N, C-alpha and C positions, 0 to 999 in steps of 0.2 A: 717692576711695579711693587709698591708697598701697600699692604692691605691694612689701612688704619682702622677698619671696622672689625678687626679680628685680633685675638691674642690666643696663642697656643701655649699652655703651660702644664707642667707635671708637679704633683705634690709628693715630695720625698721626705722620709723621716725614719728614725729608729722605731722599733716595735713599741706600741703603746704610748707614743708621744702625742697622739691626738689628731692625726691628719684626717682620718675619716670623719671624726666629729667636726672638724673644721669645715670639711666639704658640706656636711649637713647644714651648718650655720650659714654658709655662703649661699646655698640653694634657697634656704628659707628667706634670708634678708634681701635677696635679689628679686623677690617676687615670683620665683619659679613655681611655688606651690600656692594654692588658694588658701585664704585665711582659715577656712574651716576644714581643710584637707588633713586627714589623719595620716601621718607618715611615721614609720618606725624609726627608732634611733639607729645610728650608723647605717643609713639607708643604702650606702654603696656596698656594704658587706652583705651581698645578697645570698651567698652560699650558706648552707647549713653549717658546714665546718667553720666558715669564717665567723659566723655569729656565735657559735659555741666557744671557739677559742679566743675570740676577740682580736683576731689578726686578719690582715688583708693577704690573700693568697694569690689572686689573679688581678692584673691591672684592669681598670675599668674606665670607660669614658663617660663624661657628662658635659653639659654645656649650660651656661646661664648668660643673661644679658645685663649689661651695666652701662648706662649713659650712651645707649645706641651701639655699644661694642659687644660683640659676642666673645665670651671666654670659653674656649675648649679646654676642659680640665681632664687630666689623666690622674687617677688615684692609683698609686703604685704600692706594691708590697714593701714592708719595712724589714723583713727578715732576709739575711744574706742567702739563705737556701733558695729563695725565689728571685735571686739576682738576675736570672735570665729574663724575667719579665721586665725588670727595670732597664736592663741594657738595651733591649730592642725598642721599647716605647719612647726612650729619650730622643730617638731619631724623629719623632713626630712633633716635637715641641721646640720653642725658641727660648724658654726660660723655665726656672723651677722655683717653687716655694719650698725652702728648707725649714721644716718644722722641728723645733728643739724644745724640750721640756725645760721650764724655768727653774726647776730644782735639779734634775739630773744632768742637764747640759749635754754636750755632744757625747754619744756612746759609740761603741765599735761599728754598728751598722750605719750610724750617721756618717761616719767616715767612709764606709764602703759606697753608699749611694751618692754621696757628695763627690767623691773621687771620679765616679762615672760621669756625673753631670759636668764637672769641670773639664774633663777630657773631651767632651763634645763641644766645648766652648760656649756653654749656655750661661745666660745671665742669671744671677742668684738673688732672690729676695728672702731674707731670713725672718722667720716668724717665731718669736719666743712665746710659746704657748703655756697655758696653765699658770698665768700670773696671779690667779685668785688663790693659789695655794699659800698657806701660812708660811711655809718654809721656802717660798720662791726667792731666788737670788739672781735677779735679772742682770745686774751690772757684771757679776762674775761670769755669768753665762755668755754675755756679749764678748768679753775678753777671750773666753775659751773658744768661741766660734771663730773669732779673728785669728787666733793662734792656729786653729785647724786649717783655715783657708791658706795661711802662709805656709804651713807645713806641707800642704798639697800642691804648692807652687801655682796658686791661682794667679791669673793675670791682674794687671792694675785695675782693669775695668771690673773684674769679678771681686777683687778685694774691696772695691767701693760699693759693696752691697748695702742696700737700705735695710734697716731693722724695723719691724713692726711688732708691738707687744699686744698679745691677744689672750682672751679667755674664750676658747672655742665653745665651751659648755654654756657660758652665759651670753655668747654672741657679742662681745665687746672688744674694742681694739683702740690703739693709740700709737703715736710715734715715739712716745717716751713712757717709761713705767709710771710716771707721776701724773700723766695726762691721758687717761684712758676713758674714751667716751662710751656711750651705751649701744653703739652700732659697729658694724664692720666697714663703715664708709672709708676710714683711713686706709684699711687694707685694700679695698677695691681700687681706691685712687692710686695707691702705691703700685699696684699691679699694672694699672693703665699707663702710668708714667715710666715704670722701670722695665717691664717685660717688652722686648722688641716686637714690633709688628712683623708678621711673616712677609717674606719677599718671594717673588717668582714671576715668571712671564706667562700670563694666561694665553698668549697667542703663539707660544713656542710649541714644538712637538710634545705630546703628552709624556709625562714621567710621574708615576705614582708608585710608592713602595708599600707593600703589605707588612704591617708590624704585628697584627693580632688576628686571630681566627675566631669567629663565632659560628653558630650553626642554627638552622631553623628547620622544622619539620616540613615547612611549605616550600622553601626556596633552596634548601641544602646549605652548603658552605658559604659563609659570608666573610669576605676579606676586608679588614679595616686598616687604613693607612692614610698617609698624607700625600696630597698632590703637590709635587715640587714644581712642575711646569705644565702648562696646557689646561685642558678642560675635560670633564667626564660627563657623559649623558647616558640615560637609559637607552638600550638598543644599539649602543655604539660597538662597532667591531674593532678590536685592538689586538696587539701582539703581547703575549705573556712570556716574559723571560724568566725561566726558572732559576731560583737561587742555588748555586753550587753546580749548575749544569751549563753546558754550552748550547743546548738546544732551546728552541722557542716554538710556540704554536699560536695559531690564530684562534681567538675566542670572542664571544659576544657577551656584553654586559646586559643582564636582564633588568636589574633595578639599581638605583643609587639612592642613598639616604644619608642624612647628617644627624648628629646627636642634638637633642633638645631635652633638657632636664634628665629624667631617668629613662628615656626611650629614644627611638629614632623616628624621623619623619622623612617621607619620600621627597626628593627634590628632582627638578628637571635638569639642573645643571650645577656642577661644582667646579670651582676653578683653583688655580695655584694658591696654596696656603690653607685650603680647607682640609679638614679631617673627614674622610668619607668612608662609608661602608658600601661595598659593591657585592652584588649577588648574581648568581647564574653562571659563574666561572667554575667549571668542574675541576677539582684537583688543585685549586689555588692554595698556596701555602705561604707560611711566614718567610719573609725575605724576597719573595717574588716581586718583579717590577712590571707594572702595566705600562706599555709603551704605545706610541702612535702606530697605527696599522702600517706594516711594512718596514718599520725601523726596529733596531735592536740596540738599545742604549741603557743597559741595566745599571742601577744605582748600587754603590758599595753598601754592604750591610754590616751591622755591628758584630764584632767577634764575640761569640758566646763562650764564657769560661768553661773549661773542661770539668766533667764530673769528678768527684773526689771519693765517692763511697758506692759500693755495689752490694747487692744481695741477689740470691738466686730464688726466683719464683718457680714453684713446681706444683704439679697436680697433687691434690690431697689424697694420700693413700692410707690414712688411718682407718681403724675399724669403724669409725663414725662417718666416714666419707660419704658424701651425697645425701645425707639425711637433713641438712639444714640449708644448703645453697641451691640456687637456681641454675647457675652456670658453673659446671664442675669439670668439664673436659679440657684437654690440652688445646683443642681448637678454639674454644671460647677464650681461654687464657691468652693464647698467642694473639688472637684477633684484637682483644681489648688492649693489650700492652702496645701493640704496634699502632693502634688508633690513637693512643695517647701521644705518640711522637708527632702527630700532625699539629698539635697545639702547644707542645712543650719542647722547645729546642734544647733545653738543658738536660733532657733525659736521653739515655742511650739504652737500647734493647738489643741483645744479641742471642742467637740460638746457641745451644750447648750440644754436647755429644749425644744427648738423649732428646727425643722429641717431646718429653714431658717436663722439661725444665728450661728456663730462660734467665739469662743474667741481665739484671736491670741496674743501671748506674745513674746516680743523681748527684745533686750538689751537696747533700747532707742528710742527716737523719730525719729532720723535719720534712724535707722535700719528699723523701721516699715514704714516710709514714702517712703523709696526706694522700698520696696516691693509693696506698694500701687501704686506708680508711674509706676513701671514696669508692673503691672497687667492692669492698665488703658490703657497703650500703646499697650498692647496685645489684647485690645478689650473687657475687662471685665467691667461690670457695677454693682455697689454695693453701700452700705452705711457703714459708720463707726461711732462708738460712740466716746464720749470723752475719751481720754487715761486716764487710772488709774494706779497708782503704785501698785506693788505686794508686799503685806506685808508678813513677814516671822516670824514664831514663833521660838525664840532662847532662850533656857533655861527657857521655860515657859512664856516668855514675848514677846508680839507681837511687832515687830520692823519694821521700814520703811527703804528703801534704801536711802543712802545719796550720795551727789555729792560734789567733791572738785572743786571749780570754780575759774578760774583765769581771771580777767577782766583787760584789758589794755586800758586806756582812756587818753585823754589830761587832764592836771592838773586841768583845770577849771571845769571838770565834775566829779572829784573824790568825792566831797561832795554829789552830787546828787546820785551817784551810792551807796554810803554808806547808804544814807537815803532810797533808794528803796530796797536794800537788807535787811536793818533793818526791814522794814515793812513786809518782807517775812520771818521774824524770822531766818535770817541767822546769823551765828557766824563768825566774822572777825578773820582771822588767821594771816594775815600779810599785811603790806602796805609798799611799797618801791618805790623809784624813778626809772623810766625806761628811757633809752636814748630818746632824742628828746622831752624833756619837757613833758613827759608822766608819769602817775602814774600806778603802777601795784598793784592790790588789790586781795587778796586771801581770799575766804570764804568757810565755810562748810555749806551746806544747804540741806534740804530734796529734793528728786527728785520731789515730788508733788508741793512744794513751788516754785521750779525753773521754772516750766512750764509757758510759756507765758512771761518770762522775756526778752528773746532774742530780740523780736520785740520792746518791751518797751525800752530797752537799746539803740537800734539803733535809735529810734525816739528821745530820750533825748540827745544823743550825735551827732545827725545829721549825722549818718553813720560813725563816726570816731572811735567808740568803737570796741574792739575785745574781744570776750568771748570764753573761752574754758573750758570744764568740763569733768570730768572723774568719774566713779563710785568709791565710797570711803567707801564701806562696809555698815553695818546696824547699826541703833541706835534706842533706845526707841522712841515711837511716842510722839511728843510734840504738842503744839498748832499750828495748821496750820493757815496761813493767810486767810483773807476772800476771797470768790470767786470773779470772775470777777466783776469789778466795773461798767462797762458799760453794757447796755442792748441792746436789738435788735429792729430794725425796721422790722415789720412783714407784709408781703403783705396780704391784705384782699380779693383780687380778682385775678383770673387767667387771662392770656392773654399775651399781648406784652407790655413791658414797653414803655411809650411815654414821650416826653419831658415835657409836661404840668404836668403830674402826678409826675415825678421825680423832677421838679422844686419846687413843693409844699412840697415834702417829704424831700428834702435836707435841708429845714429850721429846721427840727427836729433832724438832725444828719449828719453822714458821710455815703454816699451811697457805696454799693459794686458792683452795676450793672449800666449799661448805657442804653441808648435808644435802642430799638429794640430787647432786650433780652427777652426770654420767661420766664414767671413768673407764679407761681401757688399759691393759697391761702395757707398760712402757711410757705411759703418760706421766709427766712431772706434776706432782701435787703439792710441792712445797720445797723449801730449801733447808739445809742443815749446816751448822757452823764448821763441820769437819771438811777435810780435803778429799773425801771419798763419798760417792753416792751411796745412799741407803735405800734398800727395798722395803716398802711398807704395804700393808693391805688395808686400805681405807674402806673396803667393802665388807670387812669382817664383822659378823654379827655375834652378839653374846650367846653363848651356849645356854639353851633352855633346860632347866632342871627344877626339881622340887625343893632343892636345898636353898636356903637363904642365910646370909650372914649379915650381922649388924653393920650398917653403913655401906655395904657394897651395892645396894640398889638405889642409892640416892641419885638424883638427877645429874647427868653428866654435864659439866660446864665446859663449853667449847670456846676457845679464844676466837674472836672474829678473824676470818681469813684476810690476808693481804691481797687486795685487788690490784693486779698489775695493769697499767695502761699499755697501749700498743708500743709506745717508745720504750717504756721500762722493760717490757718483754723482749724487745729487740736488743736492748743493752745486756739483759741478764743471761741469755743463752750462750752456750759454749759451741765449739766447732762441731761436736757430735750431737747437737740438738737442733730442733726446729720449732718455729711458731706456727701453729695451725690456725688459719684465719677463716672464719665463716661469718655469715650475716648476723649470727646471734652469739657467738662465743669466740674468745681468744684463748687457745690452749697451748701449753708447752709440752713437748714430747721429745723422746730420744729418737734419733734417726733409725737406729736399730731397736725395734720393739722387744725382741726376744732377749730375756735376761741372760740365758746361757751363751748366746752369740756375743753379747756385749762383754761377758767375762772372758771368753776366749780371745776376743780382740784386744782386751786390756793386757792379758798375759803375754800375748804375742808382741805387743808394743813394748812392754817392759823388758822382755828378752832381747828384742832388737836394740833397745837402748843400752843394755848391759854389754852386748856384743860390740856395740860401737865404742863404748868406753874402754 
């Protein structure tokens, strides 16, 4: 049976190419919202972090109606670090809208998400967005997309993808760049004609696979997935086949609902082709298959790519531990990390030799930093180690993860970028002129060597550089670049930082803290350009006396401190350092807080190195 009254599609794109804005416009013009209804911009980015960063982190479902046909739409993340979200939700749809910026064209993560869609055999509709830009180059972008499709071995049917030219911000679309109307009607009609209607047998034994997990304080875990065959009703008793296990169990469905606009509505029956949310099944997880009672016929699930980066989460043991967080014990930390596994299959959590530390592996720096930021906002307090890449043995050879990096900079900085990447042992793949007197550079570099480059590039290009990277397989381990060139300014005493102590310390380097901040011995308060750590006392106050000298009592002028973001702090620390995470502060510290113990360890390491030589 073919469901002509239904279309299931996902929207995929590179970061910031406008797919969430496009969903906004589609919802508005399809009559989903009332005329006088106040709706926030990028309404699908409902999380605080998503709205702050301007990126989609979690895949989300919505639905609209056009000419009597229901469009089930999945808005997917554009960043490769959240590729696990993309890989699993593509199983729910029959086609994709590939959104491409009319100026930038296909970017690294465009390639990543499109490759996954083509591998699933999905029909592609290409949406060239932001045609209202003055520097739009629609014809060239069309050629670039076609080249990308051929490069990814698209089938003849996929190569015959229709193109729609859109300004999502203005809600306009057309089938050619020169004939763009004032509505999205051409886009809606193209979806209706080009995205296949779902197929399935509503009278066959039930098969529905869970692709996403949500939760509710009233009904608990909610499994969201597509019905491949059969029907689902509230109160129905079914067999749950667990993903990755050979066992199954009998469960009862409490409620069933389908997506309408930004919410869900309860339904009495859903059939093959529908995307449905089921509640009442305790322990339901991503990849599980709901089958007809008494039958075990699990569906194959998408292979989720392996993690490439790991950090160690540990209980905060600094002198300020427990003063700012709500959840501070190892039990709280372990419970929260393992709970994250229920909704994020790309994440991996392992116990370590100690009960107070856990190794967490993810798809990349952004993937891990979003988890860390979410936890600190929820009141958790902990420490993290320096991120390390995960090596993999392939054919008896230990190999490291590689990244394909695309750097877009003004022409005058191209030479500097080539020099910096060369120092990190990167291989240059391509160099081309980009519109607007800019140069586009493409490199292949190990994930380990790339760490810390983003902030360095932004400094060198005065904020004008753009960098995008995506996972590019594994390669034999080669020589890695030297570790961080700058060292730390380490506090020798605890207390409160004062202007006099900071004024003396800023002569040694760049400070990370300002006056009035709490400090403890062993805390990193800045960086210095030397290759050796320097101890400073930022709590030192001026000696009080009756003596006065001309000019010595003038107001102290402090240079504003450099505020490190979470990602910058993760990139900055060395192997013997940690990042202390609390709901109110991000601090850097030495693993060993005692200065004498650090000195003894350094002498011992040097002696061992000399003995080895």
